[in-house]
KEZA-450881 format. One line per 8 residues: for each residue x, y, z of N, C-alpha, C, O. Coordinates in steps of 0.05 Angstrom, whole numbers. Each point is the difference from the previous one (the first is absolute). Layout:
X/Y/Z/X/Y/Z/X/Y/Z/X/Y/Z ~ ...
This chain:
334/-146/-259/-19/-23/-14/-29/6/8/-7/10/21 ~ -7/-18/-41/-28/1/3/-17/-28/-4/-13/-4/-20 ~ 14/-18/42/-14/-21/-4/-26/-6/3/-9/-10/21 ~ -7/15/-42/-29/-5/-3/-12/-21/4/8/-18/-15 ~ -31/11/34/-11/-23/3/-30/3/-18/-15/18/8 ~ 7/-33/-27/-21/11/-21/-29/-4/16/-7/-21/10 ~ -9/43/-11/-25/2/10/-23/-20/-16/-9/6/-22 ~ 4/-27/35/-7/-22/-16/-33/-6/9/-14/-17/-11
6/33/34/-32/-9/9/-12/25/-13/10/22/-3 ~ -36/-31/-3/-12/21/-6/-31/13/19/-15/-16/12 ~ 12/38/-12/-20/9/12/-25/5/-21/1/14/-20 ~ -21/-28/29/-23/0/-16/-14/28/-8/-1/20/14 ~ -11/-24/-43/-16/29/-2/-22/5/14/-11/22/-2 ~ 1/-41/20/-30/-3/9/-3/33/14/-15/18/-5 ~ 40/-22/29/0/23/14/7/27/-13/-8/21/11 ~ 21/-21/-33/6/25/-11/-25/10/-15/-7/24/0
-6/-42/-11/-25/14/-11/-23/10/11/-19/7/-13 ~ 21/-7/40/-20/1/17/1/34/11/-16/10/17 ~ 37/2/-29/4/25/17/-27/22/-11/-12/-4/-21 ~ 8/20/36/-16/27/-6/15/24/-12/12/14/16 ~ -9/-7/-40/16/14/-9/-1/32/9/16/17/-3 ~ -46/-17/15/-9/22/13/21/10/20/7/24/-2 ~ 3/-36/16/21/4/24/24/7/-6/16/5/19 ~ -7/-4/-45/30/7/-1/2/29/-22/-19/8/-15
42/3/17/2/28/-10/-4/-10/-34/9/-22/-8 ~ -23/41/-9/0/-3/-26/23/3/-14/16/17/6 ~ -10/-40/-30/21/-4/-9/-6/17/-28/-23/5/-7 ~ 42/4/-8/-7/11/-27/-17/-14/-17/-2/-24/0 ~ -13/40/-17/-16/-19/-20/16/-9/-22/20/12/-8 ~ -30/-34/-2/8/-17/-19/3/-28/-6/5/-13/21 ~ -6/0/-41/-2/-28/-3/15/-15/23/24/4/5 ~ -39/-20/9/9/-19/21/-4/14/29/4/-14/20
-14/42/-17/2/10/30/-16/-13/15/6/-7/22 ~ -32/2/-34/-23/-14/19/14/-31/16/-5/-9/22 ~ 26/-1/-44/6/-24/6/24/-4/21/3/-18/17 ~ 15/43/-21/18/3/15/-10/4/25/6/-18/16 ~ -22/41/-7/-13/6/20/-13/-20/20/3/-1/24 ~ -18/-17/-40/-15/-24/11/21/-23/15/-2/-10/23 ~ 21/5/-42/18/-19/9/23/9/24/8/-15/18 ~ -2/42/-23/17/8/21/-11/5/22/11/-10/19
-32/24/-13/-20/15/23/-10/-27/17/-12/2/21 ~ 19/-25/-32/-8/-24/14/18/-5/32/-8/-9/22 ~ 35/20/-32/19/-2/20/12/30/10/10/0/22 ~ -10/21/-33/5/28/0/-14/24/-9/-18/-3/-17 ~ 24/22/26/-9/23/-17/18/6/-25/18/-16/-7 ~ -25/38/-4/16/8/-24/26/13/3/18/-2/-17 ~ -16/19/44/19/11/6/29/-9/-6/18/17/-6 ~ -14/-49/8/27/-13/-6/5/1/-29/23/1/-7
-43/-1/-13/1/5/-28/5/32/-6/16/5/-18 ~ -24/10/27/-5/31/-4/24/11/10/5/22/-10 ~ 12/-32/29/20/11/13/25/-17/-8/21/8/11 ~ -18/-27/-23/16/-14/-18/27/10/-11/2/23/-7 ~ 12/-35/4/26/16/-16/-10/-9/-31/16/9/-18 ~ -33/-20/10/-9/-11/-30/17/-17/-11/23/-2/6 ~ -37/-14/-23/21/-20/-9/-10/-10/-33/-22/5/-9 ~ 40/-17/-3/-5/-7/-23/-22/-21/-3/-13/-7/20
7/-4/-43/-25/-18/6/16/-33/5/-12/-19/11 ~ 34/17/-18/17/-26/9/0/6/33/-13/-16/13 ~ 25/35/-1/3/6/28/-31/-2/18/-1/-9/23 ~ -19/19/-38/-27/-1/13/-4/-33/2/0/-11/22 ~ -1/1/-39/1/-32/-4/12/-14/26/-10/-17/14 ~ 37/29/-13/17/-17/18/-14/3/29/-5/-17/17 ~ 0/47/-17/-11/9/33/-23/-16/1/-1/-14/20 ~ -21/11/-40/-24/-11/7/4/-27/13/-13/-9/18
38/-6/-32/-3/-28/1/13/-8/27/-1/-23/9 ~ 12/42/3/4/-6/30/-25/6/18/3/-1/24 ~ -23/5/-33/-27/2/17/-24/-18/-9/-12/-14/16 ~ 6/15/-41/-17/-20/-11/11/-15/-25/20/6/-13 ~ -41/-29/6/8/-8/-27/-22/3/-12/-20/-7/11 ~ 19/19/-39/-23/8/-18/0/-18/-23/20/-11/-9 ~ -46/7/-1/-2/-10/-26/15/11/-21/-5/24/3 ~ 20/-27/-22/15/9/-19/-16/26/-13/10/22/0
-33/-26/-8/-14/26/-13/-2/21/18/4/23/-7 ~ -13/-29/38/-4/19/19/25/14/5/2/25/0 ~ 14/-37/3/28/13/7/10/16/-22/11/21/7 ~ -13/-26/-32/9/14/-23/-19/26/0/11/21/-5 ~ -37/-21/8/-14/25/3/6/18/22/-1/23/-6 ~ 6/-30/29/9/10/30/23/9/-4/4/22/10 ~ 15/-32/-21/28/6/-8/1/29/-20/13/21/5 ~ -31/-26/-26/4/21/-22/-10/19/13/12/21/-5
-33/-19/22/-14/22/11/18/12/18/0/25/1 ~ 17/-38/15/15/15/22/29/14/-14/11/21/5 ~ -5/-38/-22/24/12/-13/-9/24/-17/18/16/-5 ~ -42/-11/-4/-4/25/-15/-10/19/17/7/23/-4 ~ -23/-29/24/1/27/22/19/4/18/1/23/10 ~ 17/-42/-1/19/4/22/24/-9/-10/12/-19/11 ~ -2/30/-31/35/-8/-7/17/13/21/-7/15/18 ~ 35/-26/-25/21/9/23/-4/34/1/-7/16/-17
17/-13/48/-2/29/3/22/3/24/7/-20/13 ~ 1/43/-9/26/7/19/-9/14/23/17/11/14 ~ -47/-12/-8/-12/15/22/13/-5/29/8/17/16 ~ -8/-43/-14/16/-9/28/24/-9/-4/8/-18/14 ~ 7/26/-33/26/-9/-1/18/7/22/2/24/7 ~ 16/-48/9/15/9/23/26/12/-4/14/-5/-20 ~ -6/22/40/29/6/-4/23/-19/10/8/0/23 ~ 1/-17/-42/18/-19/11/30/9/3/13/13/-17
-3/-21/44/30/11/9/15/-18/-11/-6/-23/8 ~ 24/25/-23/27/-16/-6/15/-11/23/0/13/21 ~ 12/-32/-21/22/-6/20/13/-25/-3/-6/-13/-20 ~ 25/0/38/16/-17/-3/-7/-30/11/12/-21/-5 ~ -36/25/20/-9/-25/13/-17/-20/-23/-20/9/-10 ~ 27/-34/4/-16/-8/-19/-25/-22/17/2/-10/22 ~ -24/6/-39/-23/-21/15/-1/-25/-20/8/2/-23 ~ -15/-18/32/-12/-24/-16/-29/-10/12/-6/-10/22
-8/17/-42/-31/-11/7/-5/-30/-10/2/-9/-23 ~ -10/-6/47/-12/-28/-7/-31/1/0/-12/10/19 ~ 1/-20/-39/-31/7/1/-14/-25/-3/9/-21/-10 ~ -35/25/20/-15/-32/3/-33/20/-7/-7/20/12 ~ -6/-34/-32/-27/9/-3/-19/-25/16/1/-23/-6 ~ -16/34/24/-17/-25/14/-19/-7/-17/-8/14/-19 ~ -3/-38/26/-18/-16/-19/-23/5/-9/-7/-5/-23 ~ -7/15/40/-26/11/-1/-3/27/-12/12/18/12
-27/-11/-38/-5/29/-8/-14/18/17/-19/-9/12 ~ 26/35/-11/-22/18/14/-1/0/29/-18/12/11 ~ 35/-25/1/-3/-1/31/17/26/15/2/3/24 ~ 9/14/-43/15/22/15/19/-10/22/-4/4/24 ~ 28/-18/-36/17/-11/20/15/19/13/4/21/-13 ~ 6/-22/37/7/20/17/15/-7/23/-2/-23/10 ~ 20/42/1/12/-5/32/19/-29/-1/-7/-18/16 ~ 26/13/-30/13/-23/7/18/-2/25/8/22/8
-2/-38/3/16/-5/23/11/-27/0/-11/-19/-9 ~ 34/20/20/19/-25/2/-11/-15/28/-5/14/20 ~ 2/-41/-20/-11/-14/25/34/-13/8/20/2/-14 ~ -22/-11/37/30/-17/13/12/-17/-18/24/-1/-4 ~ -41/-12/-7/8/-21/-20/14/10/-31/11/-13/-17 ~ -16/35/19/14/19/-25/-24/-1/-25/6/7/-23 ~ -28/-16/28/-24/2/-18/-9/28/0/2/14/20 ~ -12/-4/-43/-16/29/-3/-28/-7/0/-10/-19/-12
-2/37/26/-28/2/-1/-9/19/-9/14/20/-1 ~ -44/-18/-9/-11/26/-8/-34/-2/6/-10/-21/7 ~ -1/39/-9/-30/-4/2/-12/11/-30/11/20/-9 ~ -30/-30/-5/-18/8/-18/-27/9/9/-20/-15/2 ~ 23/44/2/-24/10/15/-28/-3/-10/-20/-4/13 ~ 24/7/-42/-29/3/-7/-18/-29/-7/-24/-2/-5 ~ 43/-18/6/-15/-21/0/8/-21/18/3/-24/-7 ~ 2/35/35/-1/-18/22/25/-26/2/-3/-23/6
27/39/-14/20/-23/-1/21/11/20/3/24/5 ~ 14/-45/6/27/-2/8/13/-15/-19/-11/-19/-9 ~ 35/25/1/18/-19/-15/30/-1/11/9/18/15 ~ 6/-40/-23/25/-4/8/17/-3/-23/-11/-12/-19 ~ 37/21/15/20/-10/-20/20/-11/12/6/7/23 ~ 9/-29/-36/20/-12/2/18/11/-18/0/-5/-24 ~ 21/24/40/18/17/-16/22/-14/-17/11/11/-19 ~ -6/-41/29/20/-14/-11/-12/-15/-27/13/-5/-20
-39/-1/23/-10/-12/-25/-22/13/-21/-5/-6/-23 ~ -8/28/42/-20/15/-17/-25/-11/7/-20/13/-6 ~ 17/-41/20/-27/-10/5/-16/24/17/10/16/16 ~ -34/-20/-24/-21/17/14/-24/-12/9/-13/-16/-14 ~ 6/22/36/-28/-13/13/-19/23/11/8/19/14 ~ -28/-24/-20/-25/24/9/-14/-14/16/-2/-25/0 ~ -8/40/16/-16/-11/26/-25/19/0/2/24/0 ~ -27/-39/-1/-24/20/-2/-11/4/31/-5/-16/19
4/41/-22/-16/11/29/-27/0/4/-12/-9/-20 ~ -3/17/39/-24/6/1/-9/12/-16/15/18/-8 ~ -40/-19/-3/-9/22/-21/-3/32/13/-10/2/22 ~ 17/20/-35/-7/23/14/27/2/13/-2/21/12 ~ 24/-29/-7/18/8/22/13/20/-17/6/20/14 ~ 2/-17/-37/13/20/-15/30/10/16/5/23/6 ~ 11/-45/-2/25/3/14/18/24/-7/4/6/-23 ~ 5/9/43/15/20/-9/31/-2/1/16/12/-13
-13/-30/32/30/-5/6/5/-27/16/-17/-8/15 ~ 40/-6/-18/5/-26/16/30/8/12/17/14/-12 ~ -15/-27/37/23/2/15/7/-27/18/-13/-4/21 ~ 31/-14/-29/9/-20/15/7/4/32/14/18/8 ~ -26/-36/9/14/1/28/28/-12/1/12/-1/-21 ~ -1/-7/43/28/-8/-3/-5/-34/-1/22/-12/1 ~ -40/0/-2/-2/-31/-14/-5/-7/-24/3/-22/-9 ~ -14/47/-4/-9/-2/-32/-25/2/-1/-11/0/-22
-5/2/43/-32/0/-6/-2/27/-7/11/19/12 ~ -28/-19/-35/-10/27/-18/-26/9/18/-16/-14/12 ~ 18/44/-14/-21/11/17/-7/25/-25/19/11/-10 ~ -45/-5/2/-5/16/-21/-17/16/10/-13/-11/18 ~ 5/37/-24/-21/16/9/-24/0/-23/3/5/-24 ~ -26/-13/36/-29/0/-17/-10/30/0/-15/11/16 ~ 27/-1/-36/-8/32/1/-28/5/-4/-8/22/10 ~ -10/-38/-23/-28/1/-5/-17/-16/17/-23/7/0
30/-25/15/-14/-18/19/5/8/23/-14/-12/16 ~ 32/31/-5/7/3/24/11/-25/17/-8/-8/22 ~ 25/0/-35/13/-28/18/30/3/-4/8/14/-19 ~ 10/-27/34/26/-12/-1/-5/-27/-3/-16/-13/14 ~ 33/3/-36/0/-28/-6/30/-13/10/21/11/0 ~ -27/-38/7/22/-14/5/10/-21/-17/-8/-23/6 ~ 23/24/-23/-1/-19/-26/24/-26/6/22/8/5 ~ -27/-38/-4/17/-11/8/13/-14/-33/-13/-13/-16
40/20/13/11/-4/-34/-6/-29/-3/-6/-6/-23 ~ 7/-13/42/-2/-26/-10/-26/-15/-1/-3/-21/-14 ~ -16/32/28/-23/-10/-9/-22/17/-13/-20/-8/-12 ~ 27/37/17/-17/18/-17/-19/4/21/-16/17/-5 ~ 12/-30/33/-22/6/15/0/34/6/19/16/-3 ~ -42/-10/12/-1/36/7/-18/1/28/-21/-12/5 ~ 35/30/12/-16/1/24/-3/32/-2/21/13/-2 ~ -46/0/4/-7/29/-4/-5/11/31/-13/-13/16
23/36/-12/1/13/19/-14/28/-2/12/20/-6 ~ -45/-20/13/-14/25/-10/6/22/21/5/-6/24 ~ -6/32/-31/2/21/10/-23/10/22/-23/5/-8 ~ 30/-4/32/-16/-2/25/-17/26/-3/-19/1/16 ~ 21/20/-33/-17/22/-1/-15/7/-24/10/-5/-21 ~ -35/16/23/-13/-2/-29/17/17/-21/4/-7/-23 ~ 4/28/37/7/24/-15/31/-7/-11/11/15/-16 ~ -1/-34/25/27/-5/-8/-2/-20/-25/-2/-24/3
4/35/-27/-14/-16/-26/27/-9/-17/-1/-19/-15 ~ 24/32/18/15/0/-20/38/-8/7/19/16/-1 ~ -21/-39/7/25/-8/13/18/10/-26/-12/2/-21 ~ 39/3/22/14/11/-22/29/-11/-3/5/-15/-19 ~ 14/23/35/29/-9/2/8/-6/26/-8/12/19 ~ 24/-35/-19/8/-12/28/26/-8/3/13/-9/-20 ~ -2/11/47/28/-6/6/4/-15/27/-11/8/21 ~ 24/-28/-22/5/-12/30/20/14/13/18/11/-13
-20/-11/41/23/12/17/16/-22/10/-6/-24/-6 ~ 26/30/21/17/-18/13/-15/-24/14/4/-24/-5 ~ -22/32/23/-22/-13/17/-16/-20/-13/-9/-18/13 ~ 4/19/-37/-16/-12/-18/-28/4/-5/-17/-16/-9 ~ 14/44/18/-26/16/-5/-2/12/-27/20/10/-10 ~ -45/-9/-3/-2/4/-24/-19/27/-2/-25/2/3 ~ 44/16/-10/-6/35/-3/-17/1/-26/7/-14/-20 ~ -32/32/19/-7/3/-28/-14/23/-1/-11/8/20
9/10/-46/-16/20/2/-24/-2/-15/-2/-17/-18 ~ -17/33/24/-28/-5/-15/-3/35/-6/-2/18/17 ~ 1/-16/-44/6/22/-15/-27/21/3/5/21/11 ~ -29/-24/-19/-20/11/1/-12/4/29/-12/19/10 ~ 18/-46/1/-16/0/29/19/17/17/-9/1/23 ~ 34/13/-27/12/15/14/12/-16/26/2/12/22 ~ 4/-34/-23/7/-17/17/26/-14/4/8/-10/-21 ~ 7/5/41/25/-22/-1/-6/-19/20/-3/5/24
2/-30/-36/-3/-23/16/28/-20/6/20/-2/-14 ~ -27/-11/39/20/-22/7/-15/-28/6/-20/-2/13 ~ 33/-20/-25/-16/-27/-1/21/-10/18/23/8/0 ~ -33/-27/16/19/-17/15/-7/-27/-12/-22/-9/4 ~ 43/-5/-18/-7/-23/-14/-2/-25/15/-7/-21/-12 ~ 12/20/39/0/-18/16/-33/-3/10/-9/-22/6 ~ -3/39/-6/-26/1/12/-25/13/-22/-25/-2/3 ~ 39/15/-24/-21/12/-16/-9/27/7/-10/13/-17
13/-4/40/-8/20/15/9/27/-20/23/1/-10 ~ -40/19/5/9/20/-16/-6/27/10/-23/9/0 ~ 43/2/8/-4/34/10/-1/20/-19/15/-3/-20 ~ -28/23/20/-4/19/-15/2/32/11/-9/8/21 ~ 23/7/-40/4/27/11/-13/22/-20/7/-2/-24 ~ -23/19/30/-7/21/-21/19/18/5/8/3/23 ~ 6/13/-49/17/20/1/-17/24/12/-25/3/-3 ~ 43/16/19/-11/22/8/-6/25/-21/-16/17/6
29/-16/-27/-5/17/-23/-20/-18/-17/5/-23/-5 ~ -34/39/-4/-12/-13/-15/10/-2/-26/18/15/-7 ~ -30/-36/-12/8/-3/-26/29/-4/-12/8/3/-23 ~ 7/-11/47/27/-3/-3/6/-25/-20/20/2/-15 ~ -34/-18/13/1/-25/-23/27/-10/3/16/2/-19 ~ -9/-14/42/23/-18/5/10/-20/-20/-12/-21/2 ~ 26/22/-17/11/-13/-23/24/-27/5/-3/-23/9 ~ 24/37/-16/22/-21/9/10/0/28/-3/21/13
16/-43/-1/10/-3/22/26/-16/4/8/-18/-14 ~ 5/28/39/27/-13/1/9/0/29/-4/20/14 ~ 16/-44/-3/6/-2/28/32/6/9/18/-14/-9 ~ -14/31/24/26/6/7/14/-18/17/-14/-19/8 ~ 42/19/0/16/-17/13/-16/0/26/0/-23/9 ~ -13/38/5/-9/0/25/-35/-10/2/-15/3/19 ~ 11/-14/-43/-31/-6/-1/-18/17/0/-19/-6/14 ~ 19/29/-26/-14/16/-1/-13/0/-28/12/-12/-17
-32/20/12/-10/1/-34/-4/29/-4/-8/17/16 ~ 16/-15/-43/1/32/-12/-14/-6/-26/5/-18/-16 ~ -29/40/16/-17/4/-21/1/22/-16/6/23/7 ~ -12/-32/-34/-5/27/-20/-24/7/-2/-17/-17/-3 ~ 10/46/4/-31/5/-5/1/14/-27/13/20/-5 ~ -35/-37/-18/-6/8/-22/-13/19/-3/-1/11/-22 ~ -12/-1/45/-23/16/-2/1/32/11/-17/18/-3 ~ 45/-19/15/16/26/11/23/0/3/14/-20/-2
-4/47/11/28/2/-1/15/-5/32/9/18/14 ~ -10/-49/-9/9/-9/26/16/-30/-7/3/-14/-20 ~ 3/13/41/10/-35/3/-8/-1/33/-5/19/15 ~ 6/-47/-8/-11/-12/24/18/-19/11/8/-19/-13 ~ 0/24/40/15/-20/14/-22/-14/20/-16/14/12 ~ 18/-43/-8/-19/-10/15/20/-17/23/19/-13/-8 ~ -26/15/38/19/-12/14/-3/-31/-4/-24/-6/-2 ~ 38/-13/0/3/-31/3/-18/-9/15/-15/-17/-8
13/26/32/-9/-18/21/-35/15/3/-20/-14/-4 ~ 19/41/11/-19/10/5/-17/9/-21/-24/3/6 ~ 33/1/-36/-11/9/-16/-5/32/-3/-11/13/-18 ~ 22/-6/40/-1/34/-1/7/15/-24/23/-4/-10 ~ -40/21/-1/7/16/-26/12/26/9/-9/13/18 ~ 31/-6/-33/12/20/-4/6/13/-26/15/-13/-13 ~ -25/37/2/-9/9/-25/28/22/-5/9/17/16 ~ 0/-24/-43/21/19/-6/-7/14/-27/-1/-12/-22
-5/40/26/-10/15/-20/20/10/-16/19/13/10 ~ -22/-18/-41/21/11/-19/-9/33/-5/-22/10/2 ~ 41/0/-6/-1/34/-7/-18/5/-23/-19/16/3 ~ 25/-31/-30/-14/0/-18/-29/-9/-3/-4/-24/-3 ~ -16/41/3/-27/-9/3/-12/-18/-27/-18/-16/1 ~ 31/23/-22/-4/-21/-27/10/-27/14/-12/-20/-7 ~ 29/16/24/5/-30/-2/-11/-20/7/-12/0/21 ~ 12/-20/-37/-19/-28/5/27/-27/-2/14/-6/-19
-16/-2/36/21/-23/6/-13/-24/-8/-20/-7/13 ~ 28/-6/-33/-3/-33/-8/11/-18/16/-13/-17/13 ~ 36/19/-12/19/-23/16/22/14/13/7/23/-6 ~ 5/-37/24/24/6/12/15/-24/9/-13/-19/9 ~ 39/18/-9/21/-17/11/20/13/23/2/24/5 ~ 11/-43/6/14/8/26/27/-11/-8/6/-23/-8 ~ 11/44/12/33/-9/-5/7/-16/30/-12/-3/21 ~ 42/-7/-30/11/-10/25/4/20/24/0/-7/24
3/28/-31/7/21/20/-26/13/15/2/19/16 ~ -24/-31/-24/-26/14/9/-15/20/-11/-22/7/9 ~ 36/3/-34/-7/23/-13/-26/-8/-13/0/-22/-11 ~ -20/35/10/-28/-11/-17/1/19/-31/0/25/-2 ~ 2/-42/-14/2/13/-30/-32/-10/-10/-12/-20/7 ~ 1/42/-24/-23/-5/-10/-6/16/-25/15/18/-7 ~ -41/-27/-8/-2/12/-30/-24/20/8/-20/-6/12 ~ 27/31/-23/-20/20/1/-19/3/-21/1/21/-14
-21/-41/8/-10/-7/-26/-11/29/-12/3/7/-23 ~ -16/7/42/-20/26/-5/20/18/-12/-5/11/-21 ~ 31/-8/35/17/24/-14/26/-8/-21/16/14/-12 ~ -19/-42/14/22/-8/-16/26/2/5/17/9/-15 ~ -12/-21/43/27/5/11/4/-27/16/-17/-18/3 ~ 45/18/7/10/-18/15/5/11/27/13/20/3 ~ -22/-34/15/5/13/34/16/-16/21/3/-24/-1 ~ 6/36/18/15/-10/20/-7/11/29/0/24/2
-7/-39/22/-8/12/20/21/-15/17/7/-24/-1 ~ 0/44/17/19/-18/24/-14/3/27/-2/22/10 ~ -7/-43/0/-15/-6/25/21/13/21/-13/5/21 ~ 32/-1/-19/17/8/20/0/28/7/1/9/23 ~ -3/4/-46/2/32/1/-21/14/-10/-4/24/4 ~ -15/-42/-23/-23/11/-9/4/15/-23/-18/15/-7 ~ 40/-16/-7/8/12/-21/-15/-13/-26/-6/-24/0 ~ 1/39/-20/-15/-7/-21/15/16/-30/3/24/-4
4/-44/-11/12/12/-21/-16/-16/-30/-9/-23/3 ~ 7/34/-28/-10/-9/-19/18/13/-23/11/22/0 ~ -12/-45/-22/13/4/-24/-19/-4/-25/-11/-22/-2 ~ 5/42/-20/-13/-3/-20/11/-24/-15/23/-4/-6 ~ -48/-12/2/7/-22/-19/4/8/-28/-10/20/-9 ~ 23/-36/-3/13/7/-27/-21/9/-24/6/17/-16 ~ -29/-30/17/-17/6/-17/-19/25/4/-15/10/-17 ~ 19/-3/45/-16/26/9/-25/-6/15/-7/-24/4
-6/45/3/-25/1/17/-23/-20/-5/-17/-4/18 ~ 16/-7/-41/-24/-16/-8/15/-24/-6/-10/-13/-18 ~ 28/5/27/12/-31/-4/-15/-18/24/1/-24/0 ~ -11/35/13/-15/-20/24/17/-25/8/-5/-23/-8 ~ 28/30/27/11/-26/5/-19/-16/17/-20/8/12 ~ 29/-30/-14/-23/-24/15/10/-18/17/-4/0/24 ~ 24/-22/-39/11/-18/23/31/6/6/16/12/-15 ~ -11/-21/35/33/7/15/13/-21/10/-15/-14/14
34/8/-17/16/-22/19/32/11/1/11/13/-19 ~ 1/-19/44/31/4/2/11/-23/-4/-13/-20/6 ~ 39/17/-16/19/-23/-1/27/13/0/8/17/-16 ~ 5/-27/38/27/7/7/2/32/-1/19/9/-13 ~ -32/3/21/-4/36/5/-6/13/-23/1/25/-3 ~ -9/-44/-18/-6/13/-25/-32/0/-2/-14/-20/6 ~ 4/43/-15/-33/9/3/-7/-13/-28/16/5/-18 ~ -37/-21/10/-11/-7/-22/-34/8/3/-13/-8/19
1/24/-41/-22/1/-5/-12/5/-30/14/-2/-20 ~ -43/7/21/-6/1/-33/-11/26/-1/-8/14/18 ~ 9/-11/-43/-16/26/-8/-35/-2/-15/-5/11/-21 ~ -12/-25/36/-22/-10/-12/-17/12/-21/-16/-12/-15 ~ 20/40/16/-12/19/-19/6/5/-20/-14/15/-13 ~ 37/-28/3/16/3/-28/-6/-33/-19/-2/-22/11 ~ 1/26/-34/6/-20/-19/19/-2/-13/-1/16/-19 ~ 23/-31/19/-2/-21/17/3/6/28/13/20/6
-25/-36/14/6/-1/29/27/3/4/11/-20/-10 ~ 4/37/20/25/0/7/11/-10/24/-12/4/22 ~ 34/-18/-23/10/-13/31/24/21/6/16/5/-18 ~ -14/6/41/20/21/6/18/-9/24/-9/-12/20 ~ 35/18/-26/20/-10/22/11/28/10/8/17/-16 ~ -7/-12/46/7/27/13/23/-13/19/-7/-18/15 ~ 32/29/-15/19/-4/19/2/21/19/4/22/-10 ~ -5/-25/37/-8/20/18/30/15/1/2/24/4
23/-45/-8/22/9/9/5/31/-17/5/21/13 ~ -9/-21/-45/7/23/-15/-29/13/-8/-1/19/-16 ~ -21/-29/26/-24/9/-7/-6/-5/-35/-17/16/-10 ~ 26/-31/-5/-1/-7/-22/-26/-20/-14/-11/-19/11 ~ 7/27/-28/-24/-19/-13/2/-13/-29/5/15/-18 ~ -9/-40/14/2/-11/-25/-32/-16/-5/-12/-9/19 ~ 4/8/-40/-21/-17/-7/-4/-13/-26/17/5/-18 ~ -35/-19/13/-4/-26/-19/-30/1/-6/-18/8/15
15/-18/-39/-31/-5/-6/-3/-28/7/19/-15/-3 ~ -41/6/12/-10/-24/16/-12/-10/-27/-17/13/-12 ~ 27/-38/3/-13/-17/-24/-30/-11/8/-8/-7/22 ~ -1/9/-39/-34/-10/1/-4/-18/-23/-23/2/-8 ~ 34/-16/-3/-7/-13/-28/1/14/-25/-15/-6/-18 ~ 34/28/18/1/14/-23/-15/24/1/6/21/-13 ~ -29/-23/31/-17/25/4/1/14/29/4/-12/21 ~ -9/39/-21/7/9/25/-30/5/20/-8/23/4
-2/-42/4/-31/3/13/4/-1/30/-18/6/15 ~ 41/-14/-6/4/4/35/-22/-13/10/-13/-12/-16 ~ 5/11/41/20/22/16/16/-19/21/-9/-22/2 ~ 29/26/12/12/-10/23/-13/15/26/2/24/2 ~ -13/-40/17/-13/7/23/15/-5/24/-4/14/20 ~ 23/-33/-19/11/-10/22/27/-11/-5/1/-14/-21 ~ 21/16/35/21/-14/-7/17/-7/29/3/13/21 ~ 4/-39/-27/21/-8/24/21/-16/-1/-3/-18/-16
23/19/29/32/-7/-1/-9/-33/4/-19/-10/13 ~ 44/-4/-29/-2/-31/10/28/-2/19/17/18/4 ~ -16/-41/3/25/-4/23/23/10/-14/14/17/12 ~ -9/-26/-36/32/3/-16/-1/28/-14/15/7/-18 ~ -36/8/28/5/33/-16/-10/7/-22/7/21/-12 ~ -24/-39/3/-16/7/-28/-23/9/8/-7/-2/24 ~ -7/13/-42/-26/19/5/-24/-15/-16/1/-5/-24 ~ -24/-4/41/-26/-8/-18/-16/19/-2/-9/14/18
2/-12/-48/-19/21/-1/-20/-13/-20/2/-24/-5 ~ -26/42/-9/-17/-14/-19/-9/18/-19/11/21/1 ~ -30/-24/-18/-11/20/-16/-30/-10/-5/-6/-16/-18 ~ -15/31/40/-28/-15/5/-10/-2/-29/-4/-22/-9 ~ 0/40/-4/-10/3/-25/-1/-19/-20/-19/-6/-15 ~ 49/-5/16/9/-23/-21/2/-22/9/7/-17/-16 ~ -10/7/45/2/-24/12/32/-7/6/8/-23/2 ~ 8/42/0/29/-3/-5/10/-5/31/-7/17/15
25/-41/-2/11/6/20/28/-2/-11/7/-16/-17 ~ 9/32/30/28/6/-7/19/-8/30/-10/-3/22 ~ 33/1/-26/27/-3/15/22/15/-13/12/-5/-21 ~ -8/26/41/20/19/-18/32/-7/14/1/1/25 ~ 15/-6/-35/29/-4/9/15/26/-5/-7/15/-19 ~ 25/-9/33/11/30/2/33/-8/-2/12/-16/15 ~ -2/29/-34/28/-10/-6/14/34/1/-6/17/-16 ~ 22/-12/36/13/21/9/29/-1/-18/12/-19/-9
-5/47/7/27/-1/-15/23/-5/19/-1/9/22 ~ 16/-20/-28/27/-12/16/10/19/24/6/21/-11 ~ -4/-19/31/9/17/21/-28/16/14/1/18/16 ~ -19/-29/-26/-34/11/13/-9/-19/13/9/-23/1 ~ -32/32/10/-17/-18/7/-2/-12/29/-16/-18/5
């Protein structure tokens, strides 16, 4: 089932027409080239167009309408150019693995266009929250009614993710203005906590531990932080490997934080009390790890984005094992979650962005194309489980938030 809420708010053209085309990669010559460059480069460079799966004119129109609303004559010229220069292609087609498990995708399109909705998470009351990174938004969905509310954040916050505490207060990472924000869902009131060091500039992903402390990564600042919500005090630790680019973070059953390295072949473990760091070096020097998750038995599972592999690390023995992802070394696995012992992740380098299931028991794969309004623009950057065993995913380029229900064959699961 695909339940779509219509994108009904418009992002004005004023911002879009102020771009500097000289900052973008050149598109092929042709009628409409300058107009496409000017409009699109206001929000992104030309690589998403050049590296896309290509679309028909109707599909280009549908994709554009998830980002901006254009006057009909402008939309006509833009879609004609794009369909002529970038028709459908199979350069990034994934290798989909068939199987017996069935998925059901429930889909919402968030209200404000162009926000790059991402990183959905379930709150204690069952509501689903997301961040609109490009337009300084935190949003809430009532899954029972489909009603949505968007909360404006301080200008320039550029939130990267949002996480609820045990009371249902929402905490977002101000990736651009070096803050952590505390949002009251009832009033919309926001309290900001600024980074205590000038070089700590980009809070990224956060998780609460069992003691109520908020751990978070700062990717380009090469730090991991811990916020005490009761006092507002923030502690920061710089990673001992330069340019490790700490990205995803998870907390284990003992309260220790595990961190993925997006800048090198490593994982990190941080002691829950002292924040003492321990580096785990991965054997493949091409390894770059976006995210990780922790199974009930304490095993660390990670996506090796740089090598196109799924990895397993056993903290008790130090053993490391990896499996090639079905679509190969350029598949760029990105997000990951574990539900009932099953590993879920995506292949973000493919079009369509593929959702992959891995069963450690028999080391088997199955995969599905992630729907994205009839076009494959991706991408899924973070996935998290719900209390009843569903997956929350997204397609940031098309502002889709999705809940994925899993139907196991009789006798399995």
